[in-house]
N, C-alpha and C positions, 0 to 999 in steps of 0.2 A: 948405344947409337947416338951420334951427334944429332942436334936439332935439324940441321940442313938435310941430313940423310933421311930423317923421319918425315920431314915435309915433302921431300922428293918422293919417298915411298908412298905416302898418302895421296899425293897428287897423281902418281902413276896408277895407283889402284882405282882412284876416282875415274880417270880417263878410261881405264880398262872396263870398268863397270858401265860407263856411258856407251862405250863402243859395243859392248855385248847387248845392251838393251835397246840401242837404236839400230834401225835398219836403213841401209843406204837407199837413196832414191832409185838407183839402177836396179837394186834387188826388188823394190816395191813395184817398179814399172814392169819388170819381168813377171812378177806374181800376177799383176793385173792383166798382162797379155795372156797368161795361162787361163785366167778366169774368163776373159773375153773369148778365147778359143773354145772353152767349154760351153759357154752359153750360145755361141754361134753354131756349135754342133747341134745343140737342142733345137735351135731355130731352123737349121737346114733340114732336120729330120722331122719337123713339125711336132716335136715332143713338148707341147705346151699344155698347161692345165686349163688355161682360160685366157681369152682375149676380149677386150672391150674396144669397140670402134666408135669414133665420133667424126662425122664428116659435115662440112658446111661449105657454102660458096660465098665469097665476097665479091663485090662488084665495084668498079670505078667507071669513069666515063667511057672507057674503051671496051671493056669486056668483063666477063665473070671469071673468077679464079677459084680453084679447088683448094680447100684447106682440110687436112685430116690429122687425127691423132689416134694412135692405137697403143694400148697397154696390154702386154702379154706376160703371163706368169709361166715359169719353166721349173723343172725339177731342181732340187738342192737350193731353193730360196732365191733363184734368179728372177729378175723382172727386166723387161726392156720397154721403154716408152719411145715410140716412133712418132715424130712430128714432121709432117710435110706441109710446107707453106709455099704459096705461089703469089707472084705479083707481076706487074708489067715488066717483061723481059728479065725476070729473075726467079729463082727457086731455091729453097733451102730444105735440106733433110737433116734433122737433128735426132740422134739416138742417144738415150740416157740409160745407162746400164747400172743395175742395182743388184746387190746380194744381201739377203736378209734385211732389206729396208735401207741399206747404206749405199749411197751413190759411190761408184768406184771409177767410172769412165764415162766420158761424153765424146761422141763423134759428131762433128758438125760439118756438113758439106753445103757450100753456097756456090751457085753458078749464076752468071748473068751473060749478056750478049758478048762480053769480051774476056771471060775467063772462068776459072774454077778455083775455089779456095776450100781447103780442108783444115780443120783444127781437131787435134786429139788432146783431150784434157784428162790427166790422171790425178786421182785423189787418194790420199792416204786414209788410214782407218779412222783418223780423227776428223775426216771431212775436209781437210785442207788440200788445196791445189799443190801438187808437187812437181808437175811437169806439164808444159804445153808445147806441142809440136804443131808446126804450121807448114802446109804445102800449098803452093799456088802456081798457077800459070795463067797467062793472059794473052791477048791477041797481038802483043808485040813480041819481038824476038828476044827482048831483054829478060823477061821473066818466064821461064819454061821449066816446069816441074821442080821448082825450088822447094826443098824439104829441109826444114831446120828446126832446132829446138829454140823457142823464143823465150822460155822460162824454165828453169830447173832449180829446185831448192837444193841446198848442200846436203841435207839429210832430213829425214822425217822428224818433225818435232811435235 
């Protein structure tokens, strides 16, 4: 074999091995969606092992606001942390999804007097953000149910 053929062959084999060992972002996001559906099924059927609740009120010059955090454990190593925070004319619900102690998904919903904003953040097995989706609508007619990917990695690294 000539040297250029050998170099091409080695390069081709290296790319093939990288392709086999790396998983595309789309595949990982689909895997995470399956995990999300599995844990949501446990949540909807109340199949949890244990939940811990913490509630408190904060106050400003106008009124008192409820703040709460709940951590629930589910079968197969799933955990969800639910955080609900409120303020003057705004509220946010943040849900953090874990499997075997590893964060794999965050769902954040924020609303105020003029709109609703949702972010979905997907994490790979190394804990890196691989995709962020954002949906928003507000009190104008310009922004209504806009749902878009605002960040996506090329592949899981």
